N, C-alpha and C positions, 0 to 999 in steps of 0.2 A: 336785741340789745347788743351793743358793741363793747368789746373789752379792749383797752389799749394797754400796751406794755411799753415801758421805757427801759432802754438798755444804757447803762452808764459804764464808761471805761475809766477807771481810776486805779492808781497804784503807785509803785515806786519804779524809778528808772535811773540807771547811771548816766551821767553826763560824759563829755569827752575827757579822755585822759590827757593830763599835761605832764610832759617829761622834761627833765633838765639834768644835764651832767654837772656833778659837783666837782669842779676841777681842782679846787684848793683844799679838798678834804681827803683824808686817807682812810682806807678800810681798817677797822680795828681787828679783823681776823687775819688778813694776809699782809697788812701794812703797805699796800700799794697806793700811791697817791694818784688822784685823777681818774680813778676807775669806777667811781660811784655814780649811779644813775638814780635820781629821785622821780617817782611816779605818783601823781596826786589824782585821786578819783573822787568826784563829788556825786552824791546820790540826791535825787529830787523827787518830790511828790508831783504826780501829774494827773491831769483830768482831761480826757480825750486827747492824749498825747501832747498836751501843752504843759510845760513846766511851771509850777506855781511857786515853790520855795524849796530851798536846800535843807535837807534833813541831816546829812552827815558828810564828812570829808575824811578820807583815808589816804595817808601818805606812807609809802614803803620806799626803801632804798635798797638797791641791789648792787653788789660789786660785779663788774663785768669780767674781772680776772678770776676770782675764785667762786663766783656765782652764789655767794652768801647773801641772804636777804635779811634786812633789818626792819623790824616793825617800830612804830612810834614809841613804844615803851623801852626800846633798846637803843634809841638815838643817844649819841654822846652830845655834849654841849657844842662841839665843833660842827657836827652834822645838823643839829637843830638850828644853829645860826645860818648855815649855808642854805638850808631848806627855806627858812624864813625870808632870806634875801632873794628869793626867786624873782 
């Protein structure tokens, strides 16, 4: 009698990062304008390394001058509108 086993590869995997410099926004920590960089990372559910659907999106903003990082709950209205207009 033969026994067959099936191997399934599924899980979560990050997609490509998207970066954009926020030229018209200023850092709330060092007050330098044009030094903010927004990075958006999307996470997907995959089955056999094929993306099926997006489960989350995380956006962080970092100042290239003072290296201060801002998470989504720390965004000012100026940063939110600049990220939204990507």
